[in-house]
C-alpha positions in Angstrom: -4.4 -5.1 24.5 -7.6 -6.9 25.3 -8.8 -10.3 24.9 -11.2 -9.2 22.1 -8.7 -7.3 20.2 -6.5 -10.4 20.6 -9.4 -12.8 19.5 -10.4 -10.6 16.4 -6.8 -9.9 15.1 -4.7 -13.2 16.1 -7.9 -16.1 16.3 -10.2 -14.1 13.8 -7.9 -13.7 10.8 -6.8 -16.6 11.2 -10.0 -18.0 10.7 -11.4 -15.7 8.5 -11.5 -17.5 5.7 -12.0 -14.8 3.1 -8.6 -13.6 3.8 -5.5 -15.1 2.1 -3.9 -18.2 3.7 -0.2 -16.5 3.3 -1.8 -13.4 5.2 -3.7 -15.3 7.6 -0.3 -17.2 8.8 2.3 -13.9 8.7 -0.6 -12.7 11.0 -0.4 -16.0 13.4 3.1 -15.6 13.4 3.7 -11.8 14.2 1.6 -12.6 17.0 3.9 -15.9 17.7 6.6 -13.7 17.6 5.4 -10.8 19.8 4.1 -13.3 22.1 7.4 -15.2 22.2 9.7 -12.1 22.6 7.3 -10.7 25.9 8.0 -14.1 27.4 11.4 -14.2 26.6 11.4 -10.7 28.2 9.9 -12.0 31.2 11.9 -14.9 31.7 15.4 -12.9 31.6 13.6 -10.7 34.6 12.7 -13.7 36.6 15.7 -15.0 36.3 18.0 -12.1 37.5 20.0 -12.0 34.3 22.1 -8.8 33.5 20.6 -5.6 32.1 22.8 -6.0 29.6 21.8 -9.2 28.7 18.2 -7.7 28.7 18.6 -5.3 26.3 18.5 -7.5 23.1 15.1 -9.2 24.1 13.8 -6.0 24.6 14.9 -4.3 21.6 13.1 -7.9 19.9 9.8 -7.4 21.6 10.2 -3.2 21.1 10.7 -4.1 17.2 7.8 -7.0 17.2 5.5 -4.5 18.3 6.3 -1.8 15.9 6.3 -4.1 12.7 3.2 -5.9 14.0 1.3 -2.6 13.8 2.6 -1.6 10.7 1.9 -4.7 9.0 -2.0 -4.9 10.7 -2.9 -1.3 10.7 -0.8 0.1 8.0 -0.8 -2.4 5.7 3.0 -1.8 4.8 4.9 -5.1 4.4 8.2 -3.9 3.5 8.6 -1.7 6.0 7.2 -4.2 8.7 10.2 -6.6 6.9 13.0 -3.8 7.2 12.1 -3.4 11.0 12.3 -6.7 11.8 15.5 -7.0 9.9 17.1 -4.3 11.8 15.8 -5.1 15.3 17.0 -9.0 14.6 19.6 -9.5 12.5 21.5 -6.3 13.2 21.0 -5.0 16.7 19.4 -7.7 18.8 21.5 -11.0 17.7 24.6 -9.8 17.5 24.2 -7.7 21.2 22.9 -11.1 22.7 25.8 -13.2 21.4 28.1 -11.2 23.3 25.9 -10.9 26.7 23.9 -13.9 27.0 25.6 -16.8 24.7 27.6 -17.8 22.4 28.2 -20.4 19.3 27.8 -23.6 22.2 24.3 -21.6 22.9 23.2 -22.3 19.7 24.0 -18.3 18.4 25.3 -19.9 15.2 22.0 -21.1 14.1 20.7 -17.4 14.7 23.2 -16.3 12.8 22.2 -18.4 9.8 18.4 -17.3 10.0 19.0 -13.3 10.4 21.7 -14.0 7.2 19.3 -16.2 5.3 16.3 -13.3 6.1 18.8 -10.5 5.3 19.5 -12.5 1.6 15.6 -12.5 0.7 15.3 -9.0 0.8 18.3 -8.2 -1.6 15.8 -6.4 -3.6 17.4 -2.7 -4.5 20.2 -1.0 -3.0 19.4 -0.4 -0.1 18.3 -3.8 0.6 21.6 -5.1 -0.7 23.6 -2.9 1.4 21.6 -4.4 4.0 22.5 -8.0 3.1 25.9 -7.2 3.0 25.8 -5.4 6.8 24.6 -8.8 8.0 26.8 -11.0 6.6 29.9 -8.7 7.9 28.5 -7.9 11.4 27.7 -11.7 11.9 30.9 -13.0 10.8 32.8 -10.1 13.0 31.1 -11.3 15.7 32.0 -15.2 15.3 35.8 -13.6 14.6 35.7 -11.7 17.6 34.5 -14.6 19.7 36.9 -16.9 18.3 40.3 -14.8 19.0 38.7 -13.4 22.2 36.3 -16.1 24.4 36.3 -14.2 27.0 34.4 -11.0 25.2 31.4 -13.6 25.4 29.6 -13.6 28.5 27.4 -16.9 29.1 24.3 -17.1 31.0 24.1 -17.6 34.7 22.2 -18.9 37.3 20.5 -22.7 37.1 17.5 -22.2 34.7 20.2 -20.8 32.3 19.6 -23.7 30.6 16.1 -23.3 30.2 16.4 -19.4 29.4 18.9 -20.2 26.5 16.1 -22.4 25.1 13.6 -19.7 25.7 16.1 -17.2 23.9 16.3 -19.5 21.0 12.8 -20.2 20.7 12.2 -16.1 20.4 14.4 -15.8 17.8 13.6 -18.3 15.3 10.1 -16.8 16.1 11.3 -13.5 14.6 13.0 -14.7 12.0 10.6 -16.7 10.5 8.0 -14.4 11.1 9.9 -11.9 9.1 10.6 -14.1 6.1 6.9 -14.9 5.9 6.3 -11.1 6.0 9.2 -10.8 2.8 7.3 -13.9 1.0 3.5 -11.6 1.7 5.0 -8.2 0.9 6.4 -10.2 -2.5 3.1 -11.3 -3.1 1.1 -8.2 -2.0 3.2 -6.2 -4.6 2.6 -8.3 -7.5 -1.1 -8.3 -6.1 -1.2 -4.6 -6.5 0.4 -4.4 -9.8 -2.2 -7.0 -11.0 -4.8 -4.7 -9.8 -3.2 -1.6 -11.1 -3.1 -3.2 -14.7 -6.7 -4.3 -14.1 -8.2 -0.7 -13.3 -6.4 1.2 -15.6 -6.7 2.5 -19.3 -4.4 1.1 -21.6 -4.4 5.1 -23.4 -4.3 7.7 -21.1 -3.3 6.3 -17.9 -6.5 7.1 -16.1 -8.7 4.7 -14.4 -10.8 2.8 -16.5 -14.6 1.6 -16.7 -13.8 -1.2 -14.7 -12.3 0.8 -11.5 -15.4 3.2 -11.9 -17.9 0.2 -11.1 -15.8 -1.1 -8.5 -16.3 2.6 -7.0 -19.5 3.3 -7.7 -20.6 -0.1 -6.0 -19.1 1.9 -2.7 -22.5 4.0 -2.8 -26.2 2.6 -2.9 -28.0 6.3 -3.1 -27.0 9.9 -2.9 -27.0 9.6 0.9 -24.6 7.2 1.4 -22.4 9.4 -1.2 -21.8 12.3 1.4 -19.9 15.2 -0.5 -19.6 13.0 -3.5 -20.3 14.9 -7.1 -20.7 13.2 -10.4 -19.0 14.4 -13.6 -19.7 13.3 -16.9 -17.8 14.4 -19.8 -17.3 14.2 -23.6 -14.7 15.2 -26.0 -16.6 17.0 -28.4 -15.1 16.7 -31.9 -13.1 13.5 -31.7 -14.9 11.9 -35.0 -14.0 15.2 -37.3 -9.9 14.8 -35.8 -10.2 10.3 -36.4 -11.7 10.9 -40.0 -9.5 13.8 -41.2 -5.9 13.1 -39.1 -6.6 9.6 -38.8 -7.1 6.9 -35.4 -3.7 7.6 -34.2 -4.2 11.5 -34.3 -7.5 10.5 -32.0 -5.7 8.6 -29.7 -3.3 11.7 -29.4 -6.4 13.9 -28.8 -8.0 11.1 -26.2 -4.8 11.6 -24.4 -4.6 15.4 -24.3 -7.9 15.3 -23.1 -7.3 13.2 -20.4 -4.3 15.5 -19.4 -6.5 18.1 -18.8 -9.3 16.3 -17.2 -6.7 15.5 -14.5 -5.2 19.1 -14.3 -8.6 20.2 -13.6 -9.8 17.3 -11.0 -6.3 17.5 -9.1 -7.0 16.2 -5.6 -10.5 16.2 -5.6 -11.1 12.6 -6.7 -10.5 9.9 -9.7 -11.1 10.5 -13.2 -12.2 7.2 -15.4 -12.3 6.9 -19.3 -15.9 5.2 -19.7 -16.2 5.1 -23.4 -14.2 5.9 -26.6 -14.3 9.5 -25.6 -15.9 9.8 -22.5 -15.0 10.1 -18.7 -16.3 10.5 -15.7 -14.8 12.0 -12.2 -15.9 11.4 -9.1 -15.1 14.1 -7.0 -15.2 14.7 -3.3 -15.9 18.3 -2.4 -19.0 21.0 -1.5 -21.7 22.0 -3.8 -20.0 25.5 -4.5 -16.5 24.1 -5.4 -18.3 21.8 -7.9 -19.9 24.6 -9.9 -16.3 26.2 -10.6 -15.4 22.7 -12.2 -16.1 23.9 -15.6 -14.6 27.0 -15.9 -11.5 25.4 -14.1 -11.5 22.5 -16.7 -12.0 25.3 -19.7 -8.7 27.7 -18.1 -6.6 23.8 -17.7 -7.0 23.4 -21.5 -5.8 27.0 -22.4 -3.5 27.2 -20.1 -2.2 23.2 -21.8 1.3 23.4 -24.1 -0.4 20.8 -26.1 -1.5 21.5 -29.7 -4.0 19.6 -29.8 -6.2 21.1 -27.3 -6.1 24.5 -28.6 -9.3 24.3 -30.2 -10.7 21.6 -27.8 -14.2 21.5 -26.1 -15.3 19.1 -23.7 -19.0 18.7 -23.0 -19.6 18.4 -18.8 -22.6 17.6 -16.8 -22.2 17.8 -13.2 -24.7 16.6 -10.2 -24.1 16.9 -6.8 -25.2 14.0 -4.2 -26.1 16.9 -1.4 -28.6 18.2 -3.7 -30.5 15.0 -4.7 -30.7 13.3 -1.2 -32.2 9.9 -1.0 -31.7 9.4 -5.2 -30.4 6.1 -6.4 -26.7 6.4 -7.9 -27.8 4.9 -11.3 -30.2 8.1 -11.0 -27.3 10.2 -10.4 -25.4 9.2 -13.1 -28.4 9.6 -15.6 -29.0 12.9 -14.7 -25.1 13.7 -15.4 -25.2 11.8 -18.6 -28.3 14.2 -19.4 -27.0 17.4 -18.5 -23.9 16.4 -20.5 -25.5 15.6 -24.0 -27.7 19.0 -23.4 -24.0 20.7 -22.7 -22.7 18.8 -26.3 -25.5 19.7 -28.2 -25.2 23.5 -27.1 -22.1 23.4 -28.5 -23.1 22.4 -31.7 -26.1 24.3 -32.3 -23.8 27.7 -31.3 -20.6 26.6 -34.1 -22.7 25.7 -36.3 -21.3 22.2 -36.4 -23.2 19.6 -38.3 -22.2 16.4 -35.4 -22.7 13.7 -38.1 -19.9 14.9 -40.1 
């Protein structure tokens, strides 16, 4: 861990005003916890304590590092919290209780911290189980210590009192970090749910126009888009269904269309409902694969078990960014729309259908 990395992730994140203050505080405390665990481990070695008393401090050190990595790199605050709780409340603290202290050295405060942190995590069966395990485990430790005082090994050496302070500070840092991660996890989950609601089309469950614009803003021109393929789609015959069967049937028809488009796109990209009967797909695939999309969509319509798709037809316009280098994305969109409307006009003409009726 070099100085540049430490500055970027500890000082840099803390000073970055674009990052939520709660997340910045979480990062700062995570690093504080990690450093405190490291100092505690070094002090234990320098004070020549027993191997058994060194192990819990080392566990805290390793768990803090793993938690730091998962929350920073993976952005998985939930898993990070669980690791902190397992490392602190269920492994390190009980072990430390019997090998490096007792109630007289402030361990009762550590137990309270571990129980509080575990209780804050009580959301779901697994977490409730973890709370029960932590409370029972901590109570058993204190009962054993009360009935069998000799089971607790006190710190040794002339610097034992100093190490006791370092050890207490280490565990408190870990517990405070865990509590803050729990809070951030809850906040992050709520934020993600809100973002999902804001970017999801209520009728079909696919992404909406807002999400489409957000993703399109990632590309300034076709060169930066790489293997992006833009597919413009329009569901034919919706007006007729609305007029003859009502708008409720029309909604069912749109949902059915969204389902078959989703099947056709698969893992290649995202689908967006950009209008009443209009959909857009942003795919990442080769030019060759994109040429088979229309045929694949037709197969998905034919294989659908939904009776509404029996006579369904979807007009398609496909444009590959690789075939149109240095073209602005707005032009790519217009090209796809033009091809789609040409496909739509050909469908109505070939089937002798008046689009105005």
